[in-house]
Jmol script that loads the backbone (N, CA, C; Angstrom):
load data "model"
ATOM      1  N   MET A   1      16.759  22.051   4.537  1.00  0.00           N
ATOM      2  CA  MET A   1      15.793  23.083   4.873  1.00  0.00           C
ATOM      3  C   MET A   1      16.156  23.609   6.253  1.00  0.00           C
ATOM      4  N   TYR A   2      16.880  24.698   6.228  1.00  0.00           N
ATOM      5  CA  TYR A   2      17.414  25.224   7.479  1.00  0.00           C
ATOM      6  C   TYR A   2      17.183  26.728   7.562  1.00  0.00           C
ATOM      7  N   GLY A   3      16.695  27.167   8.692  1.00  0.00           N
ATOM      8  CA  GLY A   3      16.527  28.589   8.946  1.00  0.00           C
ATOM      9  C   GLY A   3      15.145  28.916   9.479  1.00  0.00           C
ATOM     10  N   ARG A   4      15.069  30.005  10.216  1.00  0.00           N
ATOM     11  CA  ARG A   4      13.793  30.341  10.845  1.00  0.00           C
ATOM     12  C   ARG A   4      12.766  30.932   9.890  1.00  0.00           C
ATOM     13  N   HIS A   5      13.181  31.298   8.686  1.00  0.00           N
ATOM     14  CA  HIS A   5      12.237  31.832   7.693  1.00  0.00           C
ATOM     15  C   HIS A   5      12.002  30.834   6.561  1.00  0.00           C
ATOM     16  N   MET A   6      12.120  29.556   6.863  1.00  0.00           N
ATOM     17  CA  MET A   6      12.010  28.516   5.848  1.00  0.00           C
ATOM     18  C   MET A   6      10.618  28.452   5.253  1.00  0.00           C
ATOM     19  N   GLY A   7      10.566  28.191   3.967  1.00  0.00           N
ATOM     20  CA  GLY A   7       9.296  28.056   3.261  1.00  0.00           C
ATOM     21  C   GLY A   7       8.906  26.602   3.096  1.00  0.00           C
ATOM     22  N   THR A   8       8.579  26.207   1.849  1.00  0.00           N
ATOM     23  CA  THR A   8       8.039  24.886   1.558  1.00  0.00           C
ATOM     24  C   THR A   8       8.806  24.241   0.417  1.00  0.00           C
ATOM     25  N   LEU A   9       8.946  22.925   0.477  1.00  0.00           N
ATOM     26  CA  LEU A   9       9.504  22.123  -0.607  1.00  0.00           C
ATOM     27  C   LEU A   9       8.433  21.122  -1.010  1.00  0.00           C
ATOM     28  N   GLN A  10       8.153  21.039  -2.310  1.00  0.00           N
ATOM     29  CA  GLN A  10       7.121  20.091  -2.748  1.00  0.00           C
ATOM     30  C   GLN A  10       7.521  19.393  -4.035  1.00  0.00           C
ATOM     31  N   VAL A  11       6.984  18.177  -4.232  1.00  0.00           N
ATOM     32  CA  VAL A  11       7.181  17.391  -5.445  1.00  0.00           C
ATOM     33  C   VAL A  11       5.819  17.219  -6.091  1.00  0.00           C
ATOM     34  N   ASN A  12       5.719  17.662  -7.347  1.00  0.00           N
ATOM     35  CA  ASN A  12       4.485  17.547  -8.124  1.00  0.00           C
ATOM     36  C   ASN A  12       4.762  16.682  -9.347  1.00  0.00           C
ATOM     37  N   ALA A  13       3.754  15.963  -9.832  1.00  0.00           N
ATOM     38  CA  ALA A  13       3.924  15.152 -11.034  1.00  0.00           C
ATOM     39  C   ALA A  13       2.579  14.994 -11.731  1.00  0.00           C
ATOM     40  N   GLY A  14       2.651  14.696 -13.022  1.00  0.00           N
ATOM     41  CA  GLY A  14       1.456  14.463 -13.825  1.00  0.00           C
ATOM     42  C   GLY A  14       1.706  14.827 -15.269  1.00  0.00           C
ATOM     43  N   SER A  15       0.651  15.130 -15.993  1.00  0.00           N
ATOM     44  CA  SER A  15       0.795  15.596 -17.365  1.00  0.00           C
ATOM     45  C   SER A  15       1.033  17.099 -17.341  1.00  0.00           C
ATOM     46  N   SER A  16       1.483  17.649 -18.445  1.00  0.00           N
ATOM     47  CA  SER A  16       1.906  19.048 -18.459  1.00  0.00           C
ATOM     48  C   SER A  16       0.816  20.023 -18.035  1.00  0.00           C
ATOM     49  N   GLY A  17      -0.452  19.715 -18.251  1.00  0.00           N
ATOM     50  CA  GLY A  17      -1.517  20.622 -17.868  1.00  0.00           C
ATOM     51  C   GLY A  17      -2.153  20.320 -16.528  1.00  0.00           C
ATOM     52  N   SER A  18      -1.785  19.202 -15.911  1.00  0.00           N
ATOM     53  CA  SER A  18      -2.457  18.784 -14.684  1.00  0.00           C
ATOM     54  C   SER A  18      -1.470  18.120 -13.732  1.00  0.00           C
ATOM     55  N   LEU A  19      -0.842  18.924 -12.882  1.00  0.00           N
ATOM     56  CA  LEU A  19       0.103  18.394 -11.903  1.00  0.00           C
ATOM     57  C   LEU A  19      -0.582  18.205 -10.555  1.00  0.00           C
ATOM     58  N   SER A  20      -0.232  17.133  -9.875  1.00  0.00           N
ATOM     59  CA  SER A  20      -0.736  16.862  -8.526  1.00  0.00           C
ATOM     60  C   SER A  20       0.437  16.877  -7.557  1.00  0.00           C
ATOM     61  N   THR A  21       0.224  17.396  -6.353  1.00  0.00           N
ATOM     62  CA  THR A  21       1.258  17.385  -5.329  1.00  0.00           C
ATOM     63  C   THR A  21       1.335  15.998  -4.714  1.00  0.00           C
ATOM     64  N   LEU A  22       2.510  15.370  -4.814  1.00  0.00           N
ATOM     65  CA  LEU A  22       2.719  14.027  -4.270  1.00  0.00           C
ATOM     66  C   LEU A  22       3.306  14.063  -2.872  1.00  0.00           C
ATOM     67  N   TRP A  23       4.058  15.110  -2.569  1.00  0.00           N
ATOM     68  CA  TRP A  23       4.729  15.211  -1.276  1.00  0.00           C
ATOM     69  C   TRP A  23       5.086  16.663  -1.016  1.00  0.00           C
ATOM     70  N   TYR A  24       5.025  17.078   0.245  1.00  0.00           N
ATOM     71  CA  TYR A  24       5.505  18.413   0.611  1.00  0.00           C
ATOM     72  C   TYR A  24       5.883  18.445   2.082  1.00  0.00           C
ATOM     73  N   THR A  25       6.727  19.401   2.398  1.00  0.00           N
ATOM     74  CA  THR A  25       7.111  19.657   3.779  1.00  0.00           C
ATOM     75  C   THR A  25       7.432  21.142   3.894  1.00  0.00           C
ATOM     76  N   SER A  26       7.363  21.653   5.096  1.00  0.00           N
ATOM     77  CA  SER A  26       7.679  23.062   5.284  1.00  0.00           C
ATOM     78  C   SER A  26       8.295  23.272   6.664  1.00  0.00           C
ATOM     79  N   GLY A  27       8.949  24.397   6.825  1.00  0.00           N
ATOM     80  CA  GLY A  27       9.542  24.747   8.107  1.00  0.00           C
ATOM     81  C   GLY A  27      10.982  24.296   8.251  1.00  0.00           C
ATOM     82  N   ASN A  28      11.598  24.718   9.330  1.00  0.00           N
ATOM     83  CA  ASN A  28      12.986  24.413   9.629  1.00  0.00           C
ATOM     84  C   ASN A  28      13.142  22.928   9.957  1.00  0.00           C
ATOM     85  N   LYS A  29      14.051  22.250   9.260  1.00  0.00           N
ATOM     86  CA  LYS A  29      14.312  20.822   9.500  1.00  0.00           C
ATOM     87  C   LYS A  29      15.670  20.582  10.145  1.00  0.00           C
ATOM     88  N   GLY A  30      16.398  21.653  10.486  1.00  0.00           N
ATOM     89  CA  GLY A  30      17.690  21.498  11.140  1.00  0.00           C
ATOM     90  C   GLY A  30      18.835  21.453  10.152  1.00  0.00           C
ATOM     91  N   ILE A  31      20.041  21.176  10.673  1.00  0.00           N
ATOM     92  CA  ILE A  31      21.234  21.251   9.838  1.00  0.00           C
ATOM     93  C   ILE A  31      21.633  19.923   9.198  1.00  0.00           C
ATOM     94  N   ASN A  32      20.990  18.826   9.549  1.00  0.00           N
ATOM     95  CA  ASN A  32      21.353  17.520   9.000  1.00  0.00           C
ATOM     96  C   ASN A  32      20.596  17.224   7.707  1.00  0.00           C
ATOM     97  N   TRP A  33      21.258  16.487   6.806  1.00  0.00           N
ATOM     98  CA  TRP A  33      20.598  16.050   5.567  1.00  0.00           C
ATOM     99  C   TRP A  33      19.509  15.034   5.906  1.00  0.00           C
ATOM    100  N   ILE A  34      18.400  15.084   5.183  1.00  0.00           N
ATOM    101  CA  ILE A  34      17.275  14.174   5.391  1.00  0.00           C
ATOM    102  C   ILE A  34      17.004  13.439   4.080  1.00  0.00           C
ATOM    103  N   THR A  35      16.884  12.125   4.140  1.00  0.00           N
ATOM    104  CA  THR A  35      16.550  11.326   2.961  1.00  0.00           C
ATOM    105  C   THR A  35      15.045  11.257   2.816  1.00  0.00           C
ATOM    106  N   GLN A  36      14.560  11.466   1.596  1.00  0.00           N
ATOM    107  CA  GLN A  36      13.118  11.380   1.331  1.00  0.00           C
ATOM    108  C   GLN A  36      12.902  10.604   0.049  1.00  0.00           C
ATOM    109  N   ARG A  37      11.932   9.708   0.049  1.00  0.00           N
ATOM    110  CA  ARG A  37      11.568   8.952  -1.153  1.00  0.00           C
ATOM    111  C   ARG A  37      10.122   9.237  -1.485  1.00  0.00           C
ATOM    112  N   VAL A  38       9.850   9.409  -2.779  1.00  0.00           N
ATOM    113  CA  VAL A  38       8.499   9.698  -3.255  1.00  0.00           C
ATOM    114  C   VAL A  38       8.206   8.776  -4.422  1.00  0.00           C
ATOM    115  N   THR A  39       7.089   8.043  -4.376  1.00  0.00           N
ATOM    116  CA  THR A  39       6.667   7.220  -5.502  1.00  0.00           C
ATOM    117  C   THR A  39       5.922   8.101  -6.498  1.00  0.00           C
ATOM    118  N   ILE A  40       6.380   8.086  -7.736  1.00  0.00           N
ATOM    119  CA  ILE A  40       5.783   8.900  -8.796  1.00  0.00           C
ATOM    120  C   ILE A  40       5.051   7.973  -9.744  1.00  0.00           C
ATOM    121  N   PRO A  41       3.770   8.232 -10.028  1.00  0.00           N
ATOM    122  CA  PRO A  41       3.014   7.351 -10.913  1.00  0.00           C
ATOM    123  C   PRO A  41       3.602   7.349 -12.322  1.00  0.00           C
ATOM    124  N   SER A  42       3.563   6.204 -12.966  1.00  0.00           N
ATOM    125  CA  SER A  42       4.102   6.065 -14.312  1.00  0.00           C
ATOM    126  C   SER A  42       3.014   6.401 -15.336  1.00  0.00           C
ATOM    127  N   THR A  43       3.225   7.461 -16.089  1.00  0.00           N
ATOM    128  CA  THR A  43       2.303   7.840 -17.158  1.00  0.00           C
ATOM    129  C   THR A  43       3.103   8.307 -18.358  1.00  0.00           C
ATOM    130  N   ALA A  44       2.457   8.306 -19.523  1.00  0.00           N
ATOM    131  CA  ALA A  44       3.106   8.827 -20.726  1.00  0.00           C
ATOM    132  C   ALA A  44       3.278  10.337 -20.582  1.00  0.00           C
ATOM    133  N   ASN A  45       4.344  10.874 -21.135  1.00  0.00           N
ATOM    134  CA  ASN A  45       4.622  12.311 -21.107  1.00  0.00           C
ATOM    135  C   ASN A  45       4.606  12.870 -19.689  1.00  0.00           C
ATOM    136  N   LEU A  46       5.231  12.170 -18.780  1.00  0.00           N
ATOM    137  CA  LEU A  46       5.256  12.553 -17.371  1.00  0.00           C
ATOM    138  C   LEU A  46       6.066  13.831 -17.154  1.00  0.00           C
ATOM    139  N   VAL A  47       5.548  14.716 -16.333  1.00  0.00           N
ATOM    140  CA  VAL A  47       6.250  15.927 -15.916  1.00  0.00           C
ATOM    141  C   VAL A  47       6.457  15.825 -14.408  1.00  0.00           C
ATOM    142  N   VAL A  48       7.704  16.012 -13.961  1.00  0.00           N
ATOM    143  CA  VAL A  48       8.018  16.043 -12.532  1.00  0.00           C
ATOM    144  C   VAL A  48       8.515  17.450 -12.210  1.00  0.00           C
ATOM    145  N   ASP A  49       7.927  18.061 -11.203  1.00  0.00           N
ATOM    146  CA  ASP A  49       8.235  19.432 -10.814  1.00  0.00           C
ATOM    147  C   ASP A  49       8.628  19.430  -9.344  1.00  0.00           C
ATOM    148  N   ILE A  50       9.881  19.788  -9.047  1.00  0.00           N
ATOM    149  CA  ILE A  50      10.344  19.932  -7.663  1.00  0.00           C
ATOM    150  C   ILE A  50      10.411  21.426  -7.401  1.00  0.00           C
ATOM    151  N   LYS A  51       9.608  21.883  -6.449  1.00  0.00           N
ATOM    152  CA  LYS A  51       9.451  23.313  -6.246  1.00  0.00           C
ATOM    153  C   LYS A  51       9.807  23.714  -4.819  1.00  0.00           C
ATOM    154  N   GLY A  52      10.705  24.681  -4.705  1.00  0.00           N
ATOM    155  CA  GLY A  52      11.032  25.287  -3.426  1.00  0.00           C
ATOM    156  C   GLY A  52      10.394  26.659  -3.355  1.00  0.00           C
ATOM    157  N   ILE A  53       9.609  26.900  -2.338  1.00  0.00           N
ATOM    158  CA  ILE A  53       8.907  28.171  -2.183  1.00  0.00           C
ATOM    159  C   ILE A  53       9.499  28.885  -0.971  1.00  0.00           C
ATOM    160  N   ARG A  54       9.996  30.075  -1.191  1.00  0.00           N
ATOM    161  CA  ARG A  54      10.677  30.797  -0.116  1.00  0.00           C
ATOM    162  C   ARG A  54       9.722  31.188   1.003  1.00  0.00           C
ATOM    163  N   GLY A  55      10.296  31.341   2.168  1.00  0.00           N
ATOM    164  CA  GLY A  55       9.533  31.807   3.318  1.00  0.00           C
ATOM    165  C   GLY A  55       9.420  33.320   3.324  1.00  0.00           C
ATOM    166  N   TRP A  56       9.018  33.879   4.433  1.00  0.00           N
ATOM    167  CA  TRP A  56       8.735  35.311   4.519  1.00  0.00           C
ATOM    168  C   TRP A  56       9.950  36.180   4.762  1.00  0.00           C
ATOM    169  N   GLY A  57      11.106  35.590   5.015  1.00  0.00           N
ATOM    170  CA  GLY A  57      12.312  36.373   5.268  1.00  0.00           C
ATOM    171  C   GLY A  57      13.506  35.797   4.534  1.00  0.00           C
ATOM    172  N   TYR A  58      14.685  36.310   4.829  1.00  0.00           N
ATOM    173  CA  TYR A  58      15.898  35.880   4.133  1.00  0.00           C
ATOM    174  C   TYR A  58      16.676  34.805   4.885  1.00  0.00           C
ATOM    175  N   ARG A  59      16.236  34.390   6.048  1.00  0.00           N
ATOM    176  CA  ARG A  59      16.958  33.401   6.831  1.00  0.00           C
ATOM    177  C   ARG A  59      16.398  32.003   6.629  1.00  0.00           C
ATOM    178  N   GLY A  60      16.666  31.438   5.467  1.00  0.00           N
ATOM    179  CA  GLY A  60      16.232  30.089   5.160  1.00  0.00           C
ATOM    180  C   GLY A  60      16.896  29.588   3.891  1.00  0.00           C
ATOM    181  N   ASP A  61      17.373  28.348   3.903  1.00  0.00           N
ATOM    182  CA  ASP A  61      18.045  27.745   2.760  1.00  0.00           C
ATOM    183  C   ASP A  61      17.473  26.359   2.498  1.00  0.00           C
ATOM    184  N   ILE A  62      17.266  26.056   1.220  1.00  0.00           N
ATOM    185  CA  ILE A  62      16.853  24.710   0.798  1.00  0.00           C
ATOM    186  C   ILE A  62      17.935  24.175  -0.132  1.00  0.00           C
ATOM    187  N   ALA A  63      18.354  22.930   0.080  1.00  0.00           N
ATOM    188  CA  ALA A  63      19.336  22.298  -0.793  1.00  0.00           C
ATOM    189  C   ALA A  63      18.850  20.898  -1.162  1.00  0.00           C
ATOM    190  N   LEU A  64      19.046  20.520  -2.418  1.00  0.00           N
ATOM    191  CA  LEU A  64      18.761  19.164  -2.904  1.00  0.00           C
ATOM    192  C   LEU A  64      20.061  18.547  -3.368  1.00  0.00           C
ATOM    193  N   ASP A  65      20.231  17.254  -3.116  1.00  0.00           N
ATOM    194  CA  ASP A  65      21.438  16.563  -3.530  1.00  0.00           C
ATOM    195  C   ASP A  65      21.080  15.123  -3.840  1.00  0.00           C
ATOM    196  N   ASN A  66      21.746  14.569  -4.837  1.00  0.00           N
ATOM    197  CA  ASN A  66      21.605  13.156  -5.165  1.00  0.00           C
ATOM    198  C   ASN A  66      20.164  12.782  -5.501  1.00  0.00           C
ATOM    199  N   VAL A  67      19.535  13.499  -6.401  1.00  0.00           N
ATOM    200  CA  VAL A  67      18.186  13.188  -6.867  1.00  0.00           C
ATOM    201  C   VAL A  67      18.292  12.084  -7.911  1.00  0.00           C
ATOM    202  N   THR A  68      17.621  10.962  -7.670  1.00  0.00           N
ATOM    203  CA  THR A  68      17.650   9.840  -8.611  1.00  0.00           C
ATOM    204  C   THR A  68      16.228   9.355  -8.871  1.00  0.00           C
ATOM    205  N   MET A  69      16.046   8.747 -10.031  1.00  0.00           N
ATOM    206  CA  MET A  69      14.753   8.125 -10.371  1.00  0.00           C
ATOM    207  C   MET A  69      15.039   6.682 -10.752  1.00  0.00           C
ATOM    208  N   THR A  70      14.350   5.759 -10.084  1.00  0.00           N
ATOM    209  CA  THR A  70      14.522   4.340 -10.356  1.00  0.00           C
ATOM    210  C   THR A  70      13.158   3.698 -10.562  1.00  0.00           C
ATOM    211  N   PRO A  71      13.065   2.639 -11.355  1.00  0.00           N
ATOM    212  CA  PRO A  71      11.773   1.973 -11.565  1.00  0.00           C
ATOM    213  C   PRO A  71      11.288   1.273 -10.302  1.00  0.00           C
ATOM    214  N   GLY A  72       9.978   1.166 -10.157  1.00  0.00           N
ATOM    215  CA  GLY A  72       9.383   0.491  -9.007  1.00  0.00           C
ATOM    216  C   GLY A  72       8.928   1.480  -7.948  1.00  0.00           C
ATOM    217  N   SER A  73       8.183   0.995  -6.979  1.00  0.00           N
ATOM    218  CA  SER A  73       7.710   1.864  -5.906  1.00  0.00           C
ATOM    219  C   SER A  73       8.739   1.946  -4.790  1.00  0.00           C
ATOM    220  N   CYS A  74       8.612   2.948  -3.936  1.00  0.00           N
ATOM    221  CA  CYS A  74       9.550   3.144  -2.824  1.00  0.00           C
ATOM    222  C   CYS A  74       9.396   2.057  -1.789  1.00  0.00           C
TER     223      CYS A  74
END
end "model"
wireframe off; spacefill off
backbone 0.3
color backbone group
């Protein structure tokens, strides 16, 4: 998440009709990669939604890398 016009990155999870925001961040985070872990509740028919919302201008980039899901809490 780099740039002065950075928006928001959020992780939502739940059933298909009812998602809850589990984690979010916004704004410029600099040029270094940041590790983030999010515990996602275990439910049947789970939907996970990773959403990047653009900022107000064109000077902002969001990148995701190495997304993994493992059993157990963080």
